[in-house]
N, C-alpha and C positions, 0 to 999 in steps of 0.2 A: 608199903604193903603191911608192915607190922603195925603201923599206927592204925590202919584201917581195921585190922583184926582186933586191936585192943579196944577200939570203940564198940566193936561187936561183942565184947565180953571175953575174949580169949585171953587167958592169963599166962599160958606158956606155950611156947612153940619149940619143937625140936629143932636143933641146929644141924643142919646138914653141911655137906661139903660144898662150899660155895663154888669151887672151881668146877666140880662136876655138874653142879646145877647150871652154871653159865654155859658149859659145853652142850648140855642137853637142850637148854633153851635156844641156843643159837642154831642147833641142828634142826629142831622142830620148827623153829621160827622161819628158818630158811626154806624148809619144805613147804610150809603154809604159804609163804610169800611166793614160792615158785609156782605152786598149784594155782594160787589166786591169780598170779600173773598170766599163767597159761589160759585160764578160764576167761579172764577178763579181756585178754587181747583177742579180738575177733580174727577169725581166720581170714587171711588175705584172699581176696577173690582171685580165682584162677586167672592168671594172665592170659588173655586171648592172644593167640599167636598173631603177631602183626602181619596183616595181609600184605603179602609181597606185591609190591607195585608191579603191575604187569609190565613185562619188558616192552620198552618202546618199540612199537611196530615200525617197521621200516617204512618211511614215508614213500607213498606211491608217487613216482615222479609225475609231475604235471605233464599233460600231453603237450607235445611240442606244438608251438603256435603255427597253425597252418597259414600259408601265405594268403593274405586277404585278396579275395576276388574283387577286381575293380567294379565299383557300383555301376550298374547299367543306368545311363541317364534316363530320367523319367520322361516318358513320352506323353505329351498332353493328349488327353483323350478327346478326340474330335468326334462329333456326331457323324454317323455314316452319311455319306452324300446321298441326298434325295435322288430318287430316280428321275431322270429327265422327263419333263412334261411332254406329252405327245405333241407333235407339231400342230399348231392351229391351222384350221382350214383357211386357205387364202380368202381374203375379203374381196369379192368381186364387186366393183362399183358399177352399178348400172347407170348409164347416162340419164341424167334427169331430163324429163320432158318439159320443155319451156311452156309456160302458160300462154295461151293464145291472147290475141288482142280482144278487147270487149267488142260488143256488137257495133258494126260500122254505122256511122251516122250518114244521113243524106248530105249531099254536097253543101246545100245552103246552111244546114245546121253546123257543119264543120267550120264554115266561114264565120258564122256568128260566134261559135265557141272560141275560135282563135282570136277574134277581135276582143271579146270580153276578157280572155286570159291575158292578152297583151296589156290591157288597161290595169289588170290586177297586179301584174309584174311591175308596171311603172310605179305603182303606189307602195310596193313592198319595201319595208325597212327592217327586215329580219336581221340583216347584217349591218349593224350601225355604221361601221367604218366605210363599207362599200356604198351604202346609201348616202353618206355624207360627202363622198368624194366623186361620185359618178356625175357625168353630164346627162347621159341618157341610159336607159336600159336598152338592151339589144335582144328583142324577143325572137325574131325570126321572120322570114318572108318566103313567098313562093306559092307553088301550086298546092292547095290543100288536099288534092287527090293525086299527089305525085307518086310515081313508081320508084323514084330514087330520092333519098334524102342525104345531103352532105352535112355531117355533124362536126363542128369545130370545138375548140376548148373554151377560151375566154375572149371577150372583146378586146381588140387592140385599141390604141389611142385614136386612130381615125374612125373606128367603129363606134367608140364611145362618143365622139363628136357628132356623128351622123345618125346614130341609132339604128344602123343597118349592118347585117353580117357580111363578111367577105367583101370589103371595099379596099381601095388603094391598090397598090401593086399586087399583093397576094390575091385580091379579088379578081384582078384582071387575068392573072395566071389561071385561077380556078375556072373562069369563064371559058378560057381556051381549052382547058381539060374537059369541061362539060361538052363543048362543041366537038371535041375529038371523039367523044362517045356517041356522036350523032344525036345529041340532045341540045335543047336551048336552055338558057338560064331560067326562063320563066316556066319551063316544064318540071323543074325539080323543086325541092323544098330545102331551104338553107336555114341553119340554126346553130346556136352555141349551147354547150352544156351549162355554162355559167352566164347569167344574164347581165352582170355588172362587171366593169373593169376594175381589177385590184389596183390600188394606187402604186405608181412607180413601176407598173407592169410586173409586179411580184407574182409569185406562184400563189394560187388560192389555197387557203387552209382547208383541211378536211371538213371542218364544221360548216364552212361556207358552201362547199360542194354539196354537203348533205342537205342543207336548207334549200338549195336550188333544184335538187333532184326531182321533187314532185312536179315542178313546172315542166321540165323537158321530157319527163316520162309521160306526162299527160298530153303533151304535144304529139308525141309519137303514137299514143293510144288513139288520137283523133285522126292523124294523117295516115297511119298504118302503111308505111312504104314497103314495097317488096324488097328493096335493098337499102341498107344504111352504109354509107362510106364514112368511116371515122378518119378524120384528117388530123394526124398527129397523136402523140403519146397520151396526153391527158384525156382527150376525147375517147380514145379506145379503152383506157383503164377505167374511166368513169362509167362508161356504158356497160362494159363486160365485167366490171368489178374484178380486175386482175392486176397483178404486179409485173406481168411480162412486158418486154420491150416491143417496140414496133417491129424490129427485126425478127422477133420470135412469133409475133402475131400475124404478120403479113404472109401472103402466099397461099392462103386457104380461106374458106368461108367459116364464119362463126354464126351463132344463132342468138337472136334476141326476140323473144316471143315467136312470131312466125316470120320475122324478117331475116334475110341473109345479111350478115355483117362482113364488110370488107375493111381491112385496116391498111392504110398507106400513109405517106408523109404529108405534112402540112405544106401548103403553097409557100408559106414564109420560109420554111426550112429548105424547100427546093430552090428558092431564090438565092439562099446562102450557099447551097451545095448543089450546083447544077448537075453533078455526076449522078445524083439520086433520081433525076427526072426519068431516066430509063426504067428504074425499078417501079416508080409510080405509074408509068405507062403500062408496064406489065400487069400491075394490079388492076388497072382499069380495063385492060383487054380481057382479063379473067372474068370480070363482071359482064362485059359485052358478050362474051361467048356464052355465058350462062343465060343472058337475056335473049339471045338469038339475034343480036344486032351487029355482030362482029363482021 
């Protein structure tokens, strides 16, 4: 300090009491430092009271687990049942009216037609196997204006050889049956539904029967008998187009066009089964009673 004052031109400085000066300096210096310290030190921000943590609320006890109700099994949803349909009115089958025969031909024309038809049948080769194995066709014979026609099934071996229906022992038995009806063999018409003998006496196939049907139905259209006696199962089923047995068909009249149809046993069967002759005789008596000749 004294050097500084000397550079400023001061030549003399009074000398004071150094000890007092130091005491004074220390006193005032301490005050200045204290005030400076208090001013400089920023006031501490008021301490916010620490928010007291809320007291832990007593935990609400979880509701006691209720006993599980057993699950109801799922029921499949079904559609409501439809209301039952009202009962249908019964179908009443009205008996079909058979178609009548065509206009009847004069006797001479019938004879001519039957002769021409027999020749046509003899030349028929529609069934190749039958045409190749037959000896003769068996068309039919008898009265073209007959009241009664006896219809058989297929030609047997003797008929194939002779070309005539109902020959041999079966033919002899049939002749006796005809005579028992107060008729003669030449009074009736005799024919088969099939015109050729199947080889080995086998049963004819349906296609063979179908090919021959136009021939025998045309014969009946020309002769137009009042009664047709079906001799045996195949003759009856072929004419009436049914699957019923002889036992089911016999005992009553059936209808073919305007003819009354009677079903009975074939003479060949009667020769093998003599006990059936009584039943066949009952069938013929039924026809005789209806004819008025009993």
